[in-house]
Structures are given as structure tokens and as C-alpha cells.
MARSE-178082 format. One record per residue (C-alpha): residue in one letter; y, z, x. Coordinates in Angstrom, 1 decimal. Layout:
<nodes>
('A'; (Y; Z; X));
...
</nodes>
This chain:
<nodes>
('M'; (-13.4; 1.7; 22.3));
('S'; (-9.9; 0.7; 23.0));
('I'; (-6.5; 1.0; 20.8));
('T'; (-5.1; -2.5; 21.5));
('P'; (-1.9; -4.1; 19.1));
('S'; (-4.1; -7.6; 17.8));
('K'; (-6.2; -4.3; 16.6));
('L'; (-4.0; -2.5; 14.7));
('T'; (-2.8; -6.3; 13.2));
('Q'; (-5.6; -6.0; 12.3));
('A'; (-5.9; -3.0; 10.5));
('A'; (-2.6; -2.9; 9.2));
('G'; (-3.8; -6.5; 7.3));
('I'; (-7.1; -5.0; 6.1));
('S'; (-4.8; -2.0; 4.1));
('A'; (-2.2; -4.9; 2.5));
('L'; (-5.6; -6.6; 1.8));
('L'; (-7.1; -3.1; -0.3));
('A'; (-3.7; -3.2; -2.0));
('G'; (-3.6; -5.7; -2.8));
('L'; (-6.7; -5.5; -4.7));
('L'; (-6.6; -2.2; -5.7));
('Y'; (-3.0; -2.7; -7.7));
('I'; (-5.2; -5.8; -9.0));
('L'; (-8.0; -4.0; -10.0));
('R'; (-6.4; -1.0; -11.7));
('Q'; (-4.4; -2.9; -14.0));
('P'; (-7.3; -3.3; -16.5));
('L'; (-8.4; -0.1; -15.7));
('H'; (-5.3; 1.3; -17.1));
('P'; (-5.2; 3.5; -20.6));
('T'; (-2.9; 2.7; -23.0));
('D'; (0.2; 5.2; -23.1));
('E'; (-0.4; 7.5; -26.1));
('V'; (0.0; 10.9; -25.7));
('S'; (-3.6; 11.7; -26.7));
('E'; (-4.3; 9.6; -23.4));
('V'; (-2.5; 11.6; -21.0));
('Y'; (-5.1; 14.1; -20.6));
('G'; (-8.5; 12.3; -19.5));
('L'; (-10.2; 11.0; -17.3));
('A'; (-9.3; 7.7; -16.6));
('W'; (-5.2; 8.2; -16.6));
('L'; (-7.1; 10.3; -13.2));
('I'; (-9.1; 8.1; -11.7));
('V'; (-5.3; 5.3; -12.1));
('G'; (-3.8; 8.2; -10.5));
('Y'; (-5.7; 8.1; -7.8));
('M'; (-5.7; 4.5; -7.6));
('T'; (-2.0; 3.8; -7.5));
('L'; (-1.6; 6.8; -5.3));
('C'; (-4.6; 4.9; -2.3));
('M'; (-2.5; 1.6; -3.8));
('S'; (0.6; 3.0; -1.6));
('V'; (-0.5; 4.6; 0.9));
('L'; (-2.4; 2.0; 2.1));
('G'; (0.8; -1.0; 1.2));
('L'; (3.0; 1.4; 3.4));
('A'; (0.3; 1.0; 5.3));
('G'; (0.4; -2.6; 5.6));
('V'; (4.2; -3.4; 5.1));
('T'; (4.5; -0.8; 8.6));
('G'; (1.6; -3.1; 10.7));
('I'; (3.3; -6.1; 9.7));
('Y'; (7.2; -4.5; 10.9));
('L'; (5.6; -3.5; 14.0));
('R'; (4.0; -6.8; 14.5));
('Q'; (7.7; -8.8; 14.4));
('V'; (9.9; -5.6; 15.3));
('K'; (11.7; -8.0; 18.1));
('E'; (12.5; -10.8; 15.8));
('T'; (13.7; -8.6; 12.7));
('G'; (16.1; -6.2; 14.6));
('L'; (18.4; -3.9; 13.1));
('L'; (17.6; -5.9; 9.5));
('G'; (14.5; -5.4; 9.9));
('L'; (14.8; -1.9; 10.3));
('I'; (16.9; -1.6; 7.6));
('G'; (14.8; -3.4; 4.8));
('Y'; (11.2; -1.3; 6.6));
('L'; (13.2; 2.1; 6.5));
('M'; (14.3; 1.0; 2.1));
('F'; (11.7; 0.3; 1.3));
('G'; (9.1; 3.1; 2.8));
('A'; (11.3; 6.1; 1.0));
</nodes>
């Protein structure tokens, strides 16, 4: 199996899709902001979902940027670096 630009673009799209799904699924699971629930299992699950969502979202945006790097130029690079930071 060889890695091609189209496969990388597909992988970036899938990771962006998974990040969006995690964002949707995380909202109803988020516990209330009470001190007694901060150390519960629900906060741990939501925290890990948020971490996965962030990593997948950054991978998706990276793939989108790499797909359009010639069209975006220097302004696109600056925007991507600001988003990634």
C-alpha cells in the first residue's frame, strides 16, 4: 500500500469528520459545572473526548491546508500557524 496525496486528503477529511462527530457527542455528555462533579468519571470521559477532538481537528485542518497550500500562499500559512498554536 502506497501513500498518495489523495489518500492523505481522504484521511484528513475523515479525521475532520470524526472531530465534528466528537464535538456533537460531547455536548450532551458534558456534566454540570459543580464542584462536586469535577472529579467524576463523566469529566474524565469528556476531557478525553475533547483531547481526541482537538487532535483530530488539527489533523483535518492540516490536511485541508496541505491540499490548498499553493492557493493560500503566505496568508494561508500565517492563518494555519495561528490556528495550530
